[in-house]
N, C-alpha and C positions, 0 to 999 in steps of 0.2 A: 726773312722774306724768301719766297720761292724764286729760284733761278729760272726765269721764263726762257732765257736764251738757251739754257741747257736742254729744257724740254722741247722747245721748238726745233732745236738742232737735231733731235732724234729723227725728225721727219726727213731730213736730208740723207739719213743712212739707208732709206728704202730705195732700192734700185728703180722700182717702177710704181707709180701711184695708180691705184685702181679704185673704182667706185665700190662702196660697201653696200650691203643689203639695205633697203629703204627703212628709215626710222618709223614711218607710219605703219609698215607691216609689223614691226616689232611691237609697236604700241597696241595694234589690234590683237595681237597674240596675248599680250599681258592683260588687256582689258577683258578678253574672253575668260581668263583665269579669275580675274577679280569679280566677274559677274557669275562665275560658276557655269558658264555656257560651253558645254562640251562639244556641241555641234559646230559652233563658231570657231572653236579652237582647231578642230579638224580641218575646217576650210582654210584657216591661216597656214597650216602646215602645207596645204596643197597649192598655195599661191605661187605663181610664177613671176619673177622680177629680174630686172637687169642688175648686174653687180654681184658681189660675192661676199661671204663672211670673211672677217679679217684673218690674218696670220699671226698667231700669238706665240709661236715657238718654231725653231728650225725643223723639228721632227713633226710630220703631219699628224700622227696620232696624238702626240702631246699637245699640239696646237688645238686639235678638235676637243680634247679633254678640257683644256683651259676655257674654251668657249662654252662648253657644256656646263662647267662649274659656274661661270658667270650667269648664264641663262637660268640655271636651276635656282641660284641665289635670288635673282631678280624675280623669278616666278613665285618663290616663297613669300616675298614681300607683297606681291600682288594678291596672293591668297590671304595673307594677313589683313590687307586692306579690305578684302572681301568678307572678312569676318572670321577667318580661321584662327584658332588660338595660337599665339606666337610660339609657345613651347612645342606644340605639335608640329608646326612648320619647321622650326629649327631642328627638331629631332629627325625629321624626314631628310632634311638637307645633309645633316651629319652622316646618316646611314648611307645615303645615296652616293655622296662624295667618297666615302670609304670604299664602297663597292666599286666605284669608278676607278679608283687608284689601285685597288688590289686585284681585281678580277677581269676587268675589261681589256681585251687585247686587239680588237678589231674596230675599225671606224663605224661599221654598221651597228655594232653593239652599243657604241656611244650614243648614236642617234636614237636607238631603240630605248635605251635607259632614260635618255632625256625626255622623249615623248611620253613614256610611261609615267615619269615623275610629274610632268606638267598635267597630264590627264588626271592623275591622282589628286593633285591640288585642286583642279577644277571641280572634280566630283565631290571633294570634301567641302569646298565652298558652297556648292549647290545644296548639299545636305544641311550645312549650317544655316543657310538662308531659309530652309524649309522647317526649321525648328519652331518650337512654340513661342508664345509671347515672352518677351524679356522679363526676367525677375532678378533683381540685384542679389538676393540671397542665393538663388540657384547659380547665378553666374559666379559668385565668389566661391561657392562650394566647388564648382567645376575647376576654377582657377587653383584652388588648394590641391585638388586631385592631380592636375597637370604638373604642379610644382613638386609634388611628392610621389610621383608615379612609380619611382624605384623603391619606395619604402612600403611597409605594411601600413595600410590606411584603414581606420575604423570610423564608423559614423560618429562615435563619441569624440574622436580627435577633431573631426571637421566641425562638429557642433561647438566644441570648446573654443576653437579658433574663431568661429563666427560669433561666439558669445550668445548662442541660442540654445533652446532645449533640444535634445537629441530626438525625442519623439516628434516634436513639432517639425524639425528639419526633415525627418524621414517621411512624414505625412505630406509635407509641402512638396518635396521632391517627387514623390510617387504621383501626386495629382498633376504636377506640371509635366513630367516626363513619361508618364505611363510605364514606369519601371521603378524598382526600388533603387535606393542609393547604392546598396551593396552590388546589385546587378550592374549598375552603371560603372562603378569602380572596376569590376572584373572585365567588363567589355572594353574599357579604355586600356587596361593593362594588356589584354589580349590583342588589341589593335596595334599597340606598339610592338608586341612580340611578333606579330605578322610582318611588320616592316623589317625587323631584324632577320627573320627567317627568309624573307625575300632578298634583302640587299646585303647581307653579311654572311661570313662563314663561321660565326661564333657557334659553339656547340649548343645543343638544346639545354644541357645542364647549366652552361654559363648564362644563357638567356633567362632561364628559370630563376637562377639566383639573383641576377641583375634586377629583375622586377619584383623581388620580394616574396616569391613563392617558397613554401616551407621545404619542398622537396621536388625532384624532377617528376616523380609519379603524381604528386599533387597538381603540378603544373599541367601535366599531360591530361589528367582527368578534367581539369577546369577548361583547358583549351578545347578539348573535344566537345564539352558541353555547350560551348559557344559556337565553334566553327564546324562541328560535325566531322572533323578530321583530327588525327593526332598531329603534333607539331612536325614529326618526320614526314607524314603524308603531305602536309601543307607545303613544306619546303620542296618536296619532290614535284608537286604539281605546279607551284607558283614561284619557284626560285628563279634566279637570273637566266637560266637556260631556257625558261619557258615564258619569257615576256610576251611572246606573240599571243598567248592565251589571255593576256590581261588587257590588250590594246584593241 
């Protein structure tokens, strides 16, 4: 059994008890992400209230990073509740926390990264909610792609896993999504690559290999065909030092 006295005793170690930021404000923020409501999320950030965020470490920067990790994790669950694919949400959290730990040195950078991540979740939920009518075969195909995003993926592989004809799957996907299954696979891979280019210091070659591209030049060609920029140009414009361009 849990030692309640031990836990409650920790409260006595605090020299001064202060009011925390209001729970209802936090819930409004998370509800905005769950609904994919970017304007409401901005209003939540601008709210004024009595109280302050907790202290989670003796060092102020470490404390703020710990708070950001908690809020980012909570925001990812709100996004999943809003319809975002869990694997996508988890991958974003992993990349952002790694960025937070390795590269962020100032409190204002922590807040900037936190808000950028929350806005990304809200925008992705909004996009998900605007998608076409649900089809279980399409949903399972997308789930296969998310689970195998780091590997080479073929239409035949997905069709075999779904136990359907490959031509039928291709036709169904194209009608439902207004793009081919091959195009969708590439776009999803590139989307993940964009996150790593934004939030990590991994080399372009390493990112290319991680997502199953045959070579760095092949990755560069495919990336540019989708994004209109090379991976190096994308990192230059949208990397961590340029978050203000994304918010």
